[in-house]
N, C-alpha and C positions, 0 to 999 in steps of 0.2 A: 499550522494548520499541514504545512509539506511535509512532515513528519508522517502523518499516514498515509502517503504516497512512496514513502522510502526514502525522502528526501528530508535533511533537516536545516539548519543557519547554521551557515559554516562551509555546508559540503561545497568540495570543488566540482564544478559542471562545463559540459560543453554543448553550446546550443546546436540544435541538430537541425533545424528546420527554419526556414525562413530568409530573410535579405540579411539577417547577422548570424549566421550558418558559418560555424568552426569558430568562433569566440569561447575563450576560456573566461571563467569567472566563479566568483563567491555568492553563493544565495546571501542575502541581506535581510530578507524579509520574503512573506508568503500572506497571500489573501483569497477567502474562501469565496467563490462567484456562484453563479445558480448550480450549474451543471460542472463546473472545472474548478483547478486551482490555478491564480496567477501567482507566481514569484520575479523577484526583483533581484536581479543581479548585479553585482557590480566588477565590471572586464577588468583585465588587466591593463585598459589604457585610461582607466579611470574614469569610466561609462556607463550610465546603471541603463538597464535594458529589460524592459518587463514583457513576458510572455509567460505562455501556459505552458505548465508543468509537463504537457503529455512531448513538446517540444527541446526537451531537455534531457540529457545523459550524464550519468554520475559515473566521475571515473574513480576506476582503482585506488586506493591508496597510495600507493606506489610511484602512480604515473602524476598524482597531484603534489607529492612531494617534489618530482623533479621539475615542474611545471615553476614551485613556489621557490627552488634554488635559481634557476634560469632567470627568472622575473627578479631577484633581487642581485642578480651578478649581473645582469645587463644597463 
């Protein structure tokens, strides 16, 4: 369902609001609630975070590629 709001499974996103703000991860699942969409993100530190889609910003393709390279080299 997240594709309806501009996201799809596998997109690289940044959490913009909340106590985990600034973390980078990939969308692995989404669920539709009453008036919002909840997405599940697997972060770069192998952690799963459940948040609302309105608290997430999609990364541009070039930046997400840079993050993937940085994660794989460290």
